[in-house]
N, CA and C of each residue as an Amber inpcrd file, in Angstrom:
protein
   447
  98.2190000-162.8800000 -44.4750000  96.8650000-163.0190000 -44.9740000
  95.9500000-162.1050000 -44.1680000  95.0800000-161.4130000 -44.8480000
  94.1480000-160.5180000 -44.1710000  92.9470000-161.2920000 -43.6820000
  92.3400000-160.7690000 -42.6310000  91.1330000-161.3710000 -42.0720000
  89.9520000-160.4750000 -42.3840000  88.7790000-161.0680000 -42.5740000
  87.6050000-160.2220000 -42.7660000  87.3520000-159.3870000 -41.5110000
  86.8200000-158.2210000 -41.7070000  86.5260000-157.3370000 -40.5790000
  85.4610000-157.9510000 -39.6850000  85.5830000-157.6780000 -38.3810000
  84.5930000-158.1670000 -37.4170000  83.3670000-157.2670000 -37.3510000
  83.4940000-156.0630000 -37.8510000  82.3880000-155.1130000 -37.7920000
  81.3000000-155.4940000 -38.7820000  80.0440000-155.3050000 -38.3790000
  78.9650000-155.5600000 -39.3360000  79.0360000-154.5360000 -40.4670000
  78.5710000-154.9140000 -41.6560000  78.6130000-153.9750000 -42.7850000
  77.8060000-152.7170000 -42.4950000  78.3670000-151.5920000 -42.8820000
  77.7000000-150.3090000 -42.7450000  77.3390000-149.8290000 -44.1460000
  76.0690000-149.8210000 -44.4530000  75.6180000-149.4040000 -45.7810000
  75.2340000-147.9310000 -45.7490000  75.8060000-147.1780000 -46.6480000
  75.4990000-145.7560000 -46.7610000  75.0100000-145.4680000 -48.1750000
  73.9940000-144.6310000 -48.2790000  73.3970000-144.3160000 -49.5760000
  74.3080000-143.4500000 -50.4420000  75.0890000-142.5750000 -49.7960000
  75.9500000-141.6810000 -50.5570000  77.1270000-141.2400000 -49.6910000
  78.0010000-140.4740000 -50.3010000  79.2130000-140.0300000 -49.6270000
  78.8980000-139.2140000 -48.3810000  77.9790000-138.3030000 -48.4830000
  77.6550000-137.4400000 -47.3350000  77.1290000-138.2520000 -46.1510000
  76.3030000-139.2350000 -46.4210000  75.7900000-140.0920000 -45.3430000
  76.9380000-140.8830000 -44.7060000  77.8600000-141.3520000 -45.5260000
  79.0200000-142.0880000 -45.0080000  79.8730000-141.1890000 -44.1230000
  80.0880000-139.9720000 -44.5680000  80.8810000-139.0220000 -43.7860000
  80.2190000-138.7600000 -42.4390000  78.9050000-138.5220000 -42.4490000
  78.1850000-138.2940000 -41.1860000  78.2920000-139.5140000 -40.2770000
  78.0860000-140.7060000 -40.8560000  78.1500000-141.9320000 -40.0570000
  79.5170000-142.1460000 -39.4350000  80.5720000-141.9000000 -40.1940000
  81.9220000-142.0740000 -39.6670000  82.2280000-141.0380000 -38.5900000
  81.8380000-139.8070000 -38.8370000  82.0520000-138.7660000 -37.8110000
  81.2500000-139.0620000 -36.5520000  80.0120000-139.5050000 -36.7210000
  79.1850000-139.8510000 -35.5600000  79.7960000-140.9840000 -34.7390000
  80.5660000-141.8480000 -35.4050000  81.2040000-142.9610000 -34.6910000
  82.5240000-142.5260000 -34.0420000  82.8780000-141.2470000 -34.2080000
  84.0810000-140.7280000 -33.5750000  85.3170000-140.7440000 -34.4610000
  85.1720000-141.1150000 -35.7130000  86.3110000-141.1780000 -36.6190000
  86.5740000-139.8110000 -37.2400000  87.8250000-139.4120000 -37.2010000
  88.2200000-138.1590000 -37.8530000  88.3050000-138.4240000 -39.3580000
  87.7800000-137.5020000 -40.1300000  87.7590000-137.6910000 -41.5750000
  88.8200000-136.8050000 -42.2230000  89.9980000-137.3820000 -42.4340000
  91.1000000-136.6530000 -43.0680000  90.7740000-136.4360000 -44.5430000
  91.5460000-135.5670000 -45.1780000  91.3670000-135.3230000 -46.6080000
  91.5850000-136.6150000 -47.3870000  92.6370000-137.3580000 -47.0430000
  92.9250000-138.6100000 -47.7420000  91.7680000-139.5970000 -47.5970000
  91.2320000-139.7140000 -46.4010000  90.1300000-140.6540000 -46.1660000
  88.9050000-140.2480000 -46.9740000  88.6380000-138.9610000 -47.0210000
  87.4900000-138.4730000 -47.8000000  87.6910000-138.7450000 -49.2900000
  88.9070000-138.5300000 -49.7840000  89.1930000-138.7900000 -51.1960000
  89.0020000-140.2720000 -51.5400000  89.4680000-141.1470000 -50.6600000
  89.3180000-142.5910000 -50.8820000  87.8330000-142.9600000 -50.8890000
  87.0900000-142.4520000 -49.9190000  85.6450000-142.7200000 -49.8640000
  84.9450000-142.2150000 -51.1180000  85.2740000-141.0180000 -51.5310000
  84.6610000-140.4280000 -52.7200000  84.9380000-141.2980000 -53.9430000
  86.1710000-141.7610000 -54.0820000  86.5290000-142.6100000 -55.2270000
  85.7960000-143.9460000 -55.1680000  85.5930000-144.4880000 -53.9790000
  84.8530000-145.7530000 -53.8480000  83.3890000-145.5700000 -54.2420000
  82.7930000-144.4540000 -53.8530000  81.4050000-144.1960000 -54.2480000
  81.2930000-143.9830000 -55.7500000  82.3390000-143.4470000 -56.3740000
  82.3160000-143.2070000 -57.8170000  82.6360000-144.4670000 -58.6310000
  83.2800000-145.4430000 -58.0070000  83.7050000-146.6460000 -58.7310000
  82.4900000-147.4650000 -59.1620000  82.5690000-148.0030000 -60.3620000
  81.4730000-148.8120000 -60.8920000  81.6590000-150.2990000 -60.6120000
  82.8320000-150.6630000 -60.0990000  83.1510000-152.0620000 -59.8280000
  84.1950000-152.0930000 -58.7250000  84.4820000-153.2710000 -58.1950000
  85.5630000-153.3560000 -57.2060000  86.8600000-152.7820000 -57.7860000
  87.6400000-152.1200000 -56.9440000  88.8200000-151.3950000 -57.3930000
  90.0120000-151.7190000 -56.4920000  91.2000000-151.7480000 -57.0640000
  92.4070000-152.0380000 -56.2870000  92.9020000-150.7740000 -55.5840000
  93.7320000-150.9680000 -54.5900000  94.3300000-149.8280000 -53.8870000
  95.1940000-149.0180000 -54.8550000  95.9020000-149.7010000 -55.7530000
  96.7430000-148.9990000 -56.7350000  95.8860000-148.1210000 -57.6430000
  94.7340000-148.6380000 -58.0830000  93.8390000-147.8340000 -58.9210000
  93.3270000-146.6250000 -58.1460000  92.9520000-146.8550000 -56.8870000
  92.4770000-145.7410000 -56.0620000  93.5750000-144.6970000 -55.8920000
  94.8000000-145.1490000 -55.6270000  95.9160000-144.2210000 -55.4230000
  96.1180000-143.3440000 -56.6620000  96.0390000-143.9610000 -57.8400000
  96.1810000-143.1770000 -59.0820000  95.0150000-142.2110000 -59.2550000
  93.8140000-142.6800000 -58.9470000  92.6160000-141.8490000 -59.1200000
  92.6510000-140.6090000 -58.2430000  93.0670000-140.7790000 -56.9940000
  93.0110000-139.6660000 -56.0400000  94.3700000-139.0050000 -55.8150000
  95.3920000-139.4520000 -56.5470000  96.7480000-138.8810000 -56.4470000
  97.2830000-138.9120000 -55.0150000  97.1920000-140.0820000 -54.4000000
  97.7390000-140.2890000 -53.0590000  98.7560000-141.4090000 -53.1120000
  99.6140000-141.4320000 -52.1300000 100.5660000-142.5230000 -51.9900000
  99.7860000-143.8120000 -51.7140000 100.2010000-144.9010000 -52.3500000
  99.4840000-146.1640000 -52.2080000  99.4210000-146.6340000 -50.7540000
 100.4810000-146.3970000 -49.9870000 100.4650000-146.8310000 -48.5840000
  99.4030000-146.0680000 -47.7910000  99.1860000-144.8050000 -48.1200000
  98.1410000-144.0220000 -47.4610000  96.7620000-144.5800000 -47.8080000
  96.5880000-144.9470000 -49.0710000  95.3180000-145.5290000 -49.5080000
  95.0750000-146.8380000 -48.7540000  96.0920000-147.7010000 -48.6680000
  95.9470000-148.9680000 -47.9420000  95.5820000-148.7350000 -46.4750000
  96.2430000-147.7820000 -45.8200000  95.9260000-147.5030000 -44.4050000
  94.4690000-147.0810000 -44.2450000  94.0010000-146.2310000 -45.1490000
  92.6180000-145.7680000 -45.0630000  91.6330000-146.8840000 -45.3800000
  91.9480000-147.7010000 -46.3630000  91.0710000-148.8330000 -46.6830000
  90.9820000-149.8040000 -45.5120000  92.1140000-150.0650000 -44.8780000
  92.1250000-150.9690000 -43.7230000  91.2450000-150.4360000 -42.6010000
  91.3630000-149.1510000 -42.3190000  90.5410000-148.5530000 -41.2690000
  89.0650000-148.5770000 -41.6580000  88.7620000-148.2650000 -42.9010000
  87.3600000-148.2890000 -43.3440000  86.8040000-149.7090000 -43.3310000
  87.6590000-150.6880000 -43.6040000  87.2090000-152.0760000 -43.5260000
  86.9560000-152.4810000 -42.0750000  87.8140000-152.0500000 -41.1670000
  87.5980000-152.3310000 -39.7380000  86.2780000-151.7450000 -39.2520000
  85.8840000-150.6170000 -39.8190000  84.6290000-149.9480000 -39.4430000
  83.4180000-150.5060000 -40.1810000  83.6280000-151.4450000 -41.0960000
  82.5140000-152.0610000 -41.8040000  82.0160000-151.2940000 -43.0120000
  82.7480000-150.2580000 -43.4180000  82.3190000-149.4230000 -44.5450000
  82.7800000-150.0200000 -45.8720000  83.9100000-150.6960000 -45.8460000
  84.5280000-151.2470000 -47.0430000  84.8050000-152.7180000 -46.8010000
  84.8000000-153.5020000 -47.8530000  85.2590000-154.8840000 -47.7530000
  86.1510000-155.1630000 -48.9430000  86.9910000-156.1650000 -48.7830000
  87.8540000-156.5070000 -49.9100000  87.5310000-157.9000000 -50.4010000
  87.9090000-158.1480000 -51.6370000  87.6570000-159.4390000 -52.2550000
  88.7730000-159.7240000 -53.2460000  88.8240000-160.9500000 -53.6890000
  89.8400000-161.3710000 -54.6440000  89.1590000-162.0100000 -55.8430000
  89.5360000-161.5420000 -57.0220000  89.0150000-162.1000000 -58.2650000
  90.1720000-162.7820000 -58.9780000  90.1490000-164.0760000 -59.0320000
  91.2260000-164.8010000 -59.6850000  92.5530000-164.5250000 -59.0160000
  93.5600000-164.2280000 -59.8100000  94.9060000-163.9820000 -59.3000000
  95.1800000-162.4970000 -59.1150000  94.1690000-161.6940000 -59.1440000
  94.3410000-160.2480000 -59.0340000  94.6700000-159.8560000 -57.5890000
  95.1920000-158.6400000 -57.4200000  95.3930000-158.1470000 -56.0520000
  94.0300000-157.9590000 -55.3920000  94.0410000-157.7520000 -54.0920000
  92.7930000-157.4890000 -53.3930000  92.0840000-156.2930000 -54.0010000
  90.7850000-156.4030000 -54.1170000  89.9670000-155.3070000 -54.6360000
  89.0320000-154.8430000 -53.5370000  88.6480000-153.5930000 -53.6000000
  87.8340000-153.0020000 -52.5460000  86.5120000-152.5090000 -53.1080000
  85.5040000-152.6360000 -52.2660000  84.1600000-152.2260000 -52.6470000
  83.4520000-151.7500000 -51.3790000  82.5200000-150.8580000 -51.5400000
  81.7340000-150.4210000 -50.3910000  80.9160000-151.5940000 -49.8670000
  80.8470000-151.7110000 -48.5610000  80.0190000-152.7510000 -47.9610000
  78.5630000-152.3350000 -48.1290000  77.6980000-153.2950000 -48.1230000
  76.2850000-152.9930000 -48.2580000  75.4680000-153.8030000 -47.2880000
  74.1950000-153.5100000 -47.2510000  73.3030000-154.2750000 -46.3940000
  73.2440000-155.7230000 -46.8490000  73.4230000-155.9130000 -48.1330000
  73.3630000-157.2370000 -48.7390000  74.6700000-157.5140000 -49.4500000
  75.2700000-158.6370000 -49.1510000  76.5210000-158.9940000 -49.8110000
  76.3090000-159.2370000 -51.2890000  77.3520000-158.9800000 -52.0510000
  77.3800000-159.3300000 -53.4580000  78.4260000-160.4060000 -53.6120000
  78.1430000-161.3930000 -54.4260000  79.1000000-162.4470000 -54.7020000
  79.4910000-162.3180000 -56.1710000  80.6080000-162.9310000 -56.5350000
  81.1500000-162.6740000 -57.8650000  81.5350000-163.9510000 -58.5890000
  81.4290000-163.8910000 -59.9150000  81.9360000-164.9110000 -60.8200000
  83.0370000-164.2170000 -61.6180000  84.1410000-164.9210000 -61.8690000
  85.2770000-164.3080000 -62.5430000  85.7890000-165.2280000 -63.6380000
  85.8970000-164.7200000 -64.8560000  86.4240000-165.5040000 -65.9690000
  87.9410000-165.3790000 -65.9800000  88.6080000-166.5230000 -65.8370000
  90.0710000-166.4940000 -65.7830000  90.7160000-166.2670000 -67.1420000
  89.9480000-166.2970000 -68.2090000  90.5130000-166.0560000 -69.5410000
  90.3610000-164.5900000 -69.9500000  89.1630000-164.0410000 -69.8790000
  88.9350000-162.6710000 -70.3600000  88.7860000-161.6510000 -69.2320000
  88.7830000-162.1150000 -67.9820000  88.6790000-161.2680000 -66.7830000
  87.2990000-160.6280000 -66.6080000  86.2850000-161.1710000 -67.2680000
  84.9240000-160.6690000 -67.0800000  84.4920000-160.9430000 -65.6400000
  83.8730000-159.9590000 -65.0310000  83.3710000-160.0820000 -63.6570000
  81.8600000-159.9750000 -63.6920000  81.1940000-160.9150000 -63.0500000
  79.7380000-160.8830000 -62.9620000  79.3540000-160.8230000 -61.4960000
  78.6530000-159.7680000 -61.1080000  78.1580000-159.6250000 -59.7430000
  76.8500000-160.4010000 -59.6320000  76.7080000-161.1370000 -58.5400000
  75.5510000-162.0130000 -58.3620000  74.9960000-161.8190000 -56.9500000
  73.6850000-161.7560000 -56.8310000  73.1040000-161.7150000 -55.4930000
  73.2310000-163.1080000 -54.8730000  73.4650000-163.1850000 -53.5720000
  73.6930000-164.4800000 -52.9240000  72.5870000-165.5080000 -53.1640000
  71.3430000-165.0860000 -53.2590000  70.2560000-166.0520000 -53.4370000
  70.3900000-166.8310000 -54.7450000  71.0440000-166.2550000 -55.7470000
  71.2200000-166.9650000 -57.0170000  72.2310000-168.1050000 -56.8980000
  73.0990000-168.0290000 -55.8920000  74.0890000-169.0880000 -55.6810000
  73.6820000-170.0470000 -54.5650000  72.5060000-169.8290000 -53.9820000
  72.0510000-170.7060000 -52.8910000  71.9610000-172.1780000 -53.2840000
  71.5230000-172.5410000 -54.5000000  71.5080000-173.9670000 -54.8570000
  72.9160000-174.5930000 -54.8310000  73.9170000-173.8500000 -55.2710000
  75.3020000-174.3390000 -55.2240000  75.7490000-174.4660000 -53.7720000
  75.4360000-173.4490000 -52.9950000  75.7970000-173.4330000 -51.5800000
  75.1800000-174.6280000 -50.8620000  73.9220000-174.9010000 -51.1660000
  73.2170000-176.0240000 -50.5260000  73.8350000-177.3570000 -50.9260000
  74.2120000-177.5030000 -52.1750000  74.8320000-178.7540000 -52.6190000
  76.1690000-178.9850000 -51.9040000  76.9790000-177.9550000 -51.7700000
  78.2610000-178.0840000 -51.0580000  78.0010000-178.4110000 -49.5900000
  77.0110000-177.7690000 -48.9980000  76.6760000-178.0160000 -47.5910000
  76.2450000-179.4740000 -47.4050000  75.3950000-179.9830000 -48.3030000
  74.9160000-181.3740000 -48.2190000  76.0520000-182.3790000 -48.3960000
  76.8770000-182.1560000 -49.4120000  77.8960000-183.1430000 -49.7530000
  79.1540000-183.0730000 -48.9030000  79.5080000-181.8660000 -48.4040000
  80.7830000-181.7200000 -47.7110000  80.6830000-181.1410000 -46.3110000
  79.5100000-180.6430000 -45.9330000  79.3480000-180.0710000 -44.6020000
  79.8990000-178.6550000 -44.4530000  80.2010000-178.0110000 -45.5590000
  80.6860000-176.6290000 -45.5300000  79.6190000-175.7090000 -46.0970000
  79.5760000-174.4970000 -45.5640000  78.6960000-173.4750000 -46.1210000
  79.5760000-172.4570000 -46.8280000  79.6730000-172.5430000 -48.1500000
  80.5660000-171.6300000 -48.8690000  80.0130000-170.2230000 -48.9840000
  80.9370000-169.2840000 -49.0110000  80.6210000-167.8840000 -49.2850000
  81.5130000-167.4380000 -50.4210000  80.9910000-166.6490000 -51.2960000
  81.7400000-166.1920000 -52.4540000  81.8750000-164.6760000 -52.4570000
  81.8850000-164.0820000 -51.2620000  82.0320000-162.6330000 -51.1430000
  83.4940000-162.2180000 -51.0650000  84.3480000-163.0850000 -50.5420000
  85.7640000-162.7490000 -50.4070000  86.5680000-163.2860000 -51.5930000
  86.2720000-164.5040000 -51.9850000  86.8930000-165.1110000 -53.1580000
  85.7870000-165.4410000 -54.1520000  85.9640000-165.0110000 -55.3710000
  84.9620000-165.2520000 -56.4130000  84.9910000-166.7080000 -56.8560000
  83.9280000-167.1230000 -57.5190000  83.9310000-168.3950000 -58.2300000
  84.6980000-168.1270000 -59.5260000  85.7790000-168.8620000 -59.7230000
  86.6510000-168.6530000 -60.8740000  86.4250000-169.7690000 -61.8860000
  86.3250000-169.3980000 -63.1310000  86.1420000-170.3750000 -64.2050000
  86.1540000-169.6590000 -65.5320000  85.3990000-170.1870000 -66.4880000
  85.3060000-169.5760000 -67.8010000  83.8830000-169.0840000 -68.0400000
  83.7600000-167.8650000 -68.5520000  82.4430000-167.3370000 -68.8970000
  81.9240000-168.1000000 -70.1170000  80.6790000-167.9030000 -70.4340000
  80.0440000-168.6150000 -71.5650000  80.7800000-168.3510000 -72.8790000
  81.1910000-167.1110000 -73.1130000  81.8770000-166.7940000 -74.3590000
  83.2260000-167.4970000 -74.4510000  83.9690000-167.5540000 -73.3660000
  85.2970000-168.1740000 -73.3870000  85.2240000-169.7040000 -73.3480000
  84.1820000-170.2550000 -72.7500000  84.0610000-171.7070000 -72.6590000
  83.6510000-172.3080000 -73.9880000  83.0260000-171.5070000 -74.8490000
  82.5890000-172.0200000 -76.1400000  81.2960000-172.8010000 -76.0070000
  80.9340000-173.5060000 -77.0730000  79.6740000-174.2530000 -77.0580000
  79.6940000-175.3510000 -75.9910000  78.5520000-175.5440000 -75.3810000
  78.4140000-176.5970000 -74.3460000  78.5870000-177.9590000 -74.9950000
  79.2460000-178.8420000 -74.2570000  79.4600000-180.1830000 -74.8210000
  78.3130000-181.1010000 -74.5540000
C-alpha cells in the first residue's frame, strides 16, 4: 500500500514553472521526467500510469518511478476512483475531492468546502475527519440512480 507524500503540495502554474521549481530544488530533469510532467499538465482529468506511458511512449515502470519521485516532491498526488488503478494528478494549492459513479464511471471534481457538511457530520457522529482526496466518494450519479424515492 502506498503512503501519501510527506511533502507539502507544490502548485505550479505551468510546465516551465514546474521545471524551474524542480531544478531549483536540486532535482535533475531527465527527458522521461519532463515528458511525464508535460503529459500531466496536458491531462484534463486524473490519469493512470499506463495511460501516461502510452501517451509519452515510455516504459510503464519508468513512468511509475518518475511519478513516485514527483509525488515525494509534492508535485503530483495519486488517488483512487472506485476499483480503478491509482490515478495521478498535479498537486495544487487547494485539494480537489472526487465523487465517482460505480455504474457509468462518471467523475465529478468537488472543492473541499462543498463536502464540509458531510465531513462535519462524520466528525460529530464518529470522531473521524474524513478526506476524499485519496479515495473518492463512490456511489451512483443522479442519472444512474434514477428518480429519487
